[in-house]
N, C-alpha and C positions, 0 to 999 in steps of 0.2 A: 396285307392283301394275300389271299392265297395264291401260291404259285405252282400248285400240283392240282392235278385233275380231281383228286378226292376232296380238296377243299372247295373247288367250285360246285361239286355235286353236293356237298353238305349246305353250301349257301343256297344252291338250287332248290334245296327241300324247302328251305325258309321263304325263298323267293316265289315258290309256287302257291304256298299258303298266303303269302302277301299279296300276290296276284289275284287270288280267288277272294280275298277281303276287298281289295280295290276295284274288281269287276265281278260283283255277284251276280248271281243268275244261274239258271240251269244249262249246264253244259252236257253234250251228249256222252262224254266220257266220265263224268263224276270227279271226285277229288283226286282220285289216283291219277288219271290223265293231267289234272291240273298241276299235279307236283312234277310229274314227268316233263311237262311243258315248262315248268320252273327251272328244272335242272337244264333243259336244252337252252332256255334263255340266259341261265347263268354262264353256261359254256360259251354261248354266242358273245355275250358281254365280255367274258375274259379274254376271248380271242380277238374280238373286234375293236375294243378299246384301244390297245396299243397301236392298232393299224391307223386308227382313226386320230391318234396323237392325244388320247386322253389318259392320262395317268391315274391308275386305280391305287394310289399309295396309301389309302387309309381303308380301315374295314368298313366305314360308313360309306364310303365311294362304291367299294366293292358290292355291297349289299344294295345299294341304290342302283348301280348299274345292271345287276342280277335281276332285280325286281322289275325295273324298266324293260329289260330283255323278255321276262316272264310275261309282262303285260302285253307288249307287242306280238309276242308269239300266240298268246291267248286270244287275242283279237283277231289275228289272221286265222287261228284254227276255227273260231266261231264263223268268220266269213266263209271258210271252205265248207265248213259242215252245214250251214244254212243253204248254200248253192247246191249242195248234194243232196239235201233233202226235198229240193222243189221238183 
């Protein structure tokens, strides 16, 4: 489990790409914004998981939590951007 900010940022890069694979489609910001959302999702997962009592004690759990955070933030981003374009 990464315990430093740089570790979560690196996992976030991968999570952003995985989030784009899981949720394909045209995003207003493109792949760069998706990767940034992945980084934000990873940071969110890294800080929220211990608060929720989830132990991210393995690399697989860390990547899974980061990817889940990226997918959730990507879905929220799409909802917000659709509302703004109407």
